[in-house]
N, C-alpha and C positions, 0 to 999 in steps of 0.2 A: 504494500499500499504506500503510495507516494504521500509525503508530508509536505504541506505548503510551507515555504520558508517564511521567516519572520523578519521584520524590520524594526529598528528602534523608534520609539515615539519620543522625540526630543531628548532631553538629558536626564529624565527621571528614572531611566532604567526599564521602563515598561516596553513591551514588544507587542506588535500587532502582526497578524498574518499579512503577507505581501499581496494576497488576493482576498477579496470579500465575496460574500454571497449577496447578490442584489435581489431583494425580495419583491421587486416591482411586479414581475410577471406572475406572481403566485395567485393574484386575484384579478388583475386587470391588464389591459394592453395587449396580451398575447393569447386571445381566445377566451373561452369560458373558464371560470374558476375551477381549480382542481380541488379534490377533497382534502380536508385538513390533515387527515392521516398521511396522505402522500407527501404533502408539503412538510410536515413535521419530520417524516423520514428523510426527506431531502436535506433539511437543516441538520439532522443528526449525522448523516453521512458527511456533510461538509465539515462539521466539528470534528468528527473522527479523523478526517484528513488534515486537520490543523487550522481550519478557518476560524478566526476569532473575531472577525468583523462582519456583522450582519447589517446590511444597508436597508433601512426602512424609512418610510416617510408617510405622513398622513396625506400627502398629495396623491399617493398610489391608491388610496381608498380611505374611507372614514375609520381609521385606526385598525383596519382589518389585519394588516401585516404585524402591527404591534401586538395585537391579541394573539395571533398565531405564534409569534416568537415567545410570548408569555406562556402559552400552553407548552411549548417545547421546554422552556426553562423550568417550568413546574415539574415536569417529568425528569429532566436532566439533573436538577438539583436534588430531587428526592432520591434518585439513583446514587448520586455521589454521597449523600447522607447515609443511605443504607450500607453502601460499601465501606464507608468510614466506620460506622457502628460495628459492622461485622469484623473489620480489621482490629478494632480496639478490643473486642472480645477474645480474639485469637492471641493477641499480644499479652 
């Protein structure tokens, strides 16, 4: 699996992925909207490959992309929490 390279964000030491996932086409502009589950899976795959920048804007729709990214984050953060909790029980 290829990992997206990172670039520094100014001098604070933070890094962003060199590529972003543009969420514009998830609901508008490129045909009919796709099911939420498919788009969440797409975001998940992008994050698995190292994408850390999700480009959203309310211009793309009335907060539809932000809600979708929120749904992804809800599942993603919950999975991180469960993995951490299981790790702490093992150690």
